[in-house]
C-alpha positions as CSV (number, residue, x, y, z in Angstrom):
1,X,-126.3,50.1,56.6
2,X,-128.2,51.6,53.6
3,X,-127.7,55.4,53.9
4,X,-131.1,56.0,52.2
5,X,-133.1,54.4,55.1
6,X,-134.4,56.5,57.9
7,X,-134.7,55.6,61.5
8,X,-138.5,55.4,61.1
9,X,-138.2,52.9,58.2
10,X,-135.9,50.6,60.1
11,X,-138.0,50.8,63.3
12,X,-141.2,50.1,61.3
13,X,-139.5,47.2,59.5
14,X,-138.5,45.7,62.8
15,X,-142.1,45.9,64.1
16,X,-143.4,44.4,60.8
17,X,-141.0,41.5,61.1
18,X,-142.2,40.7,64.6
19,X,-145.9,40.9,63.5
20,X,-145.3,38.5,60.7
21,X,-143.6,35.9,63.0
22,X,-146.5,36.3,65.4
23,X,-149.0,35.6,62.6
24,X,-147.1,32.5,61.5
25,X,-146.8,31.1,65.0
26,X,-150.6,31.8,65.5
27,X,-151.3,30.0,62.2
28,X,-149.3,26.9,63.1
29,X,-151.1,26.7,66.5
30,X,-154.5,27.2,64.9
31,X,-153.8,24.5,62.3
32,X,-152.1,21.8,64.4
33,X,-153.9,21.9,67.8
34,X,-157.3,20.9,66.5
35,X,-159.1,18.6,64.1
36,X,-158.6,20.7,61.0
37,X,-159.3,19.6,57.4
38,X,-156.5,20.1,54.8
39,X,-153.9,20.3,57.6
40,X,-151.1,19.3,55.3
41,X,-152.0,21.9,52.7
42,X,-152.3,24.6,55.4
43,X,-148.9,23.7,56.9
44,X,-147.4,23.9,53.4
45,X,-148.9,27.3,52.8
46,X,-147.7,28.5,56.2
47,X,-144.2,27.2,55.3
48,X,-144.2,29.6,52.4
49,X,-144.9,32.3,54.9
50,X,-142.0,31.2,57.0
51,X,-139.7,31.4,54.0
52,X,-140.9,35.0,53.3
53,X,-140.5,35.9,57.0
54,X,-137.0,34.5,57.0
55,X,-136.0,36.6,54.0
56,X,-137.6,39.7,55.6
57,X,-135.7,39.0,58.9
58,X,-132.4,38.5,57.2
59,X,-132.7,41.8,55.4
60,X,-133.8,43.6,58.6
61,X,-130.8,42.3,60.5
62,X,-128.5,43.8,57.8
63,X,-130.3,47.2,58.1
64,X,-132.2,46.7,54.8
65,X,-135.8,46.1,53.7
66,X,-136.9,43.2,51.6
67,X,-138.7,44.3,48.4
68,X,-138.6,47.9,49.6
69,X,-139.3,49.4,46.2
70,X,-142.2,47.1,45.5
71,X,-144.7,47.5,48.4
72,X,-147.8,46.7,46.3
73,X,-146.2,43.4,45.2
74,X,-145.9,42.5,48.8
75,X,-149.6,43.5,49.4
76,X,-150.7,41.4,46.4
77,X,-148.8,38.3,47.6
78,X,-150.2,38.7,51.1
79,X,-153.7,39.1,49.8
80,X,-153.4,35.9,47.8
81,X,-151.7,34.1,50.7
82,X,-154.4,35.0,53.2
83,X,-157.2,34.1,50.8
84,X,-155.8,30.7,50.2
85,X,-155.4,30.1,53.9
86,X,-159.1,31.1,54.5
87,X,-160.2,28.9,51.6
88,X,-158.7,25.7,52.9
89,X,-159.5,26.5,56.6
90,X,-163.1,27.7,57.3
91,X,-163.9,30.0,54.4
92,X,-165.2,33.5,55.3
93,X,-165.4,32.6,59.0
94,X,-161.7,31.5,59.2
95,X,-159.6,33.0,61.9
96,X,-157.0,33.6,59.1
97,X,-159.1,36.5,57.9
98,X,-157.6,38.5,60.7
99,X,-154.3,38.3,58.8
100,X,-155.7,41.0,56.6
101,X,-155.6,43.4,59.6
102,X,-152.1,42.4,60.5
103,X,-151.0,43.0,56.9
104,X,-152.7,46.4,56.8
105,X,-151.0,47.4,60.2
106,X,-147.6,46.4,58.8
107,X,-148.3,48.4,55.6
108,X,-149.5,51.5,57.5
109,X,-146.4,51.7,59.7
110,X,-144.1,51.2,56.8
111,X,-145.6,53.2,53.9
112,X,-147.6,56.3,53.0
113,X,-151.5,56.3,53.4
114,X,-152.0,55.9,49.7
115,X,-150.1,52.6,49.7
116,X,-152.1,51.5,52.7
117,X,-155.5,52.2,51.1
118,X,-154.4,50.5,47.9
119,X,-153.4,47.5,50.0
120,X,-156.9,47.6,51.6
121,X,-158.4,47.6,48.1
122,X,-156.3,44.5,47.1
123,X,-157.3,42.7,50.3
124,X,-161.0,43.6,49.8
125,X,-160.9,42.2,46.2
126,X,-159.1,39.1,47.6
127,X,-161.8,38.5,50.2
128,X,-164.7,39.2,47.8
129,X,-163.1,36.8,45.3
130,X,-162.9,34.2,48.1
131,X,-166.7,34.7,48.7
132,X,-167.5,33.9,45.0
133,X,-165.1,30.8,44.7
134,X,-166.5,29.2,47.9
135,X,-169.3,26.6,47.6
136,X,-172.8,28.2,47.8
137,X,-173.4,26.9,51.3
138,X,-170.4,28.8,52.6
139,X,-171.3,32.1,50.9
140,X,-172.5,34.1,53.9
141,X,-173.0,37.8,53.5
142,X,-172.7,38.7,57.2
143,X,-169.1,37.6,57.7
144,X,-168.2,39.2,54.3
145,X,-169.6,42.6,55.1
146,X,-168.4,42.6,58.7
147,X,-164.9,41.7,57.7
148,X,-164.8,44.3,55.0
149,X,-166.0,47.0,57.4
150,X,-163.5,46.0,60.1
151,X,-160.7,45.9,57.6
152,X,-161.6,49.4,56.4
153,X,-161.7,50.7,59.9
154,X,-158.3,49.1,60.7
155,X,-156.9,50.7,57.6
156,X,-158.1,54.2,58.6
157,X,-157.1,53.9,62.2
158,X,-153.6,52.4,61.5
159,X,-152.9,54.8,58.7
160,X,-153.9,57.8,60.9
161,X,-151.9,56.6,63.8
162,X,-148.8,55.9,61.7
163,X,-149.1,59.4,60.1
164,X,-149.3,61.0,63.6
165,X,-146.3,59.0,64.8
166,X,-144.4,60.1,61.7
167,X,-145.2,63.8,62.3
168,X,-144.2,63.4,66.0
169,X,-141.0,61.7,65.0
170,X,-140.1,64.4,62.4
171,X,-140.8,67.1,65.0
172,X,-138.6,65.3,67.6
173,X,-135.9,65.0,64.9
174,X,-136.1,68.7,64.2
175,X,-136.0,69.6,67.9
176,X,-133.0,67.3,68.4
177,X,-131.2,69.0,65.5
178,X,-132.0,72.4,67.0
179,X,-130.8,71.2,70.4
180,X,-127.5,70.0,68.8
181,X,-127.1,73.4,67.1
182,X,-127.7,75.2,70.4
183,X,-125.3,72.9,72.2
184,X,-122.6,73.6,69.6
185,X,-123.2,77.3,69.8
186,X,-123.2,77.2,73.6
187,X,-119.9,75.2,73.6
188,X,-118.4,77.8,71.2
189,X,-119.5,80.7,73.5
190,X,-118.2,78.9,76.6
191,X,-114.8,78.4,74.9
192,X,-114.8,82.1,73.8
193,X,-115.7,83.2,77.3
194,X,-113.1,80.9,78.8
195,X,-110.4,82.3,76.5
196,X,-111.4,85.9,77.5
197,X,-111.3,84.9,81.2
198,X,-107.9,83.4,80.8
199,X,-106.7,86.6,79.0
200,X,-108.2,88.7,81.8
201,X,-106.5,86.6,84.5
202,X,-103.2,86.9,82.6
203,X,-103.7,90.7,82.5
204,X,-104.5,90.9,86.2
205,X,-101.5,88.7,87.0
206,X,-99.3,91.0,84.8
207,X,-100.7,94.1,86.7
208,X,-100.0,92.4,90.0
209,X,-96.4,91.7,88.9
210,X,-96.0,95.3,87.7
211,X,-97.3,96.6,91.1
212,X,-94.9,94.3,92.9
213,X,-92.1,95.5,90.7
214,X,-93.1,99.1,91.4
215,X,-92.9,98.4,95.2
216,X,-89.6,96.6,94.8
217,X,-88.2,99.4,92.6
218,X,-89.2,102.0,95.2
219,X,-87.6,100.0,98.0
220,X,-84.4,99.5,96.0
221,X,-84.2,103.1,95.0
222,X,-84.6,104.2,98.6
223,X,-82.0,101.8,99.9
224,X,-79.5,102.7,97.1
225,X,-80.2,106.4,97.1
226,X,-78.8,107.0,100.6
227,X,-75.4,105.6,99.9
228,X,-75.3,107.3,96.6
229,X,-76.0,110.7,98.2
230,X,-73.1,110.1,100.6
231,X,-70.8,109.1,97.8
232,X,-71.9,112.1,95.8
233,X,-71.1,114.4,98.8
234,X,-67.7,112.9,99.2
235,X,-66.9,113.4,95.5
236,X,-68.0,117.1,95.6
237,X,-65.8,117.6,98.7
238,X,-62.8,116.2,96.8
239,X,-63.6,118.3,93.8
240,X,-63.2,121.5,95.9
241,X,-59.6,120.7,96.7
242,X,-56.7,121.4,94.5
243,X,-56.1,118.3,92.3
244,X,-54.0,117.5,89.3
245,X,-55.7,117.3,85.9
246,X,-55.9,113.5,85.9
247,X,-57.6,113.4,89.2
248,X,-60.1,116.2,88.3
249,X,-61.1,114.3,85.2
250,X,-61.7,111.1,87.0
251,X,-63.7,112.8,89.8
252,X,-65.8,114.5,87.1
253,X,-66.4,111.2,85.4
254,X,-67.4,109.6,88.8
255,X,-69.7,112.6,89.5
256,X,-71.3,112.2,86.0
257,X,-72.0,108.5,86.5
258,X,-73.4,109.2,90.0
259,X,-75.8,111.8,88.5
260,X,-76.8,109.2,85.9
261,X,-77.6,106.6,88.6
262,X,-79.6,109.1,90.6
263,X,-81.6,110.1,87.5
264,X,-82.4,106.4,86.9
265,X,-83.5,106.0,90.5
266,X,-85.8,109.0,90.3
267,X,-87.4,107.6,87.2
268,X,-88.0,104.3,89.0
269,X,-89.5,106.1,91.9
270,X,-91.8,108.2,89.7
271,X,-92.8,105.0,87.8
272,X,-93.7,103.2,91.0
273,X,-95.9,106.0,92.4
274,X,-99.7,105.5,92.1
275,X,-101.3,107.4,89.2
276,X,-103.1,110.6,90.2
277,X,-106.7,111.1,89.2
278,X,-106.3,114.9,89.2
279,X,-106.6,116.5,85.7
280,X,-103.8,118.9,84.9
281,X,-102.1,120.4,81.9
282,X,-98.9,118.7,80.9
283,X,-96.5,118.6,78.0
284,X,-96.9,115.5,75.8
285,X,-93.2,115.6,75.1
286,X,-92.4,115.1,78.8
287,X,-94.7,112.1,79.0
288,X,-93.1,110.5,75.9
289,X,-89.6,111.2,77.1
290,X,-90.4,109.6,80.5
291,X,-91.8,106.6,78.8
292,X,-88.8,106.3,76.6
293,X,-86.5,106.6,79.6
294,X,-88.2,103.6,81.2
295,X,-88.4,101.6,77.9
296,X,-84.7,101.9,77.2
297,X,-84.0,99.4,80.0
298,X,-86.2,96.8,78.3
299,X,-83.8,94.5,76.5
300,X,-86.2,92.7,74.1
301,X,-86.5,94.8,70.9
302,X,-89.8,93.1,69.8
303,X,-91.7,94.1,72.9
304,X,-90.1,97.5,73.4
């Protein structure tokens, strides 16, 4: 599809193609269902119209517009085509004069008002020329003036309606673009809020794990603390007795390790206790040291 064509141009071309085929079908019915003079000539002229409509349809099916850059050439050909049909049919009173209106409607929905009014001027010249080339007995002013007035009115009405539809279409396109922009922004915000919610959920889960770990640490410290107290008491009793140097050294080593275990258990218990909201003065060095005492058990260096 040609990237230069807008949706409006393609839709208007589709309507224009249907109007042309309707006009050709109407013409064949008008020419062949009654006793009409110059029937062969009229059918031949309509066959030229069929050829043009076929080209127009073929281009439309491919997403293109036949003679898109030469709208006035199309208007001039249509003016000549309609005038010849009227000349061989019934002159100024021929039903083919309504083709001028169909041509102007097609022009209005496809082109700017200036092109439409120029087309009206060409059609008016065509119809006036037809008036002068007809025999004197067929030169009637009433059909001439009435047709020119109606054609002018159709030109104004179709041009105004097409302009209104273009403005509405442009406004709808702008609104659609704004809606797409808002939808994209909304999706981005939803994705951002979803990420924040996931992070918050992960943080809550981590806090729950830490709380559970605190309860578990308190329970383990309580269960381990009692046996350690008994062992520590036994070691102290043994140290009061007379022992050889080797035994005293080993008991001192055991006592030191027991103190170390008890210190670790106290740290775990302190860590698992709920934080107090009471405001008191403390030494920052003590807080840092307590944090370091807990962090030393964390084995991953990157997260320590």
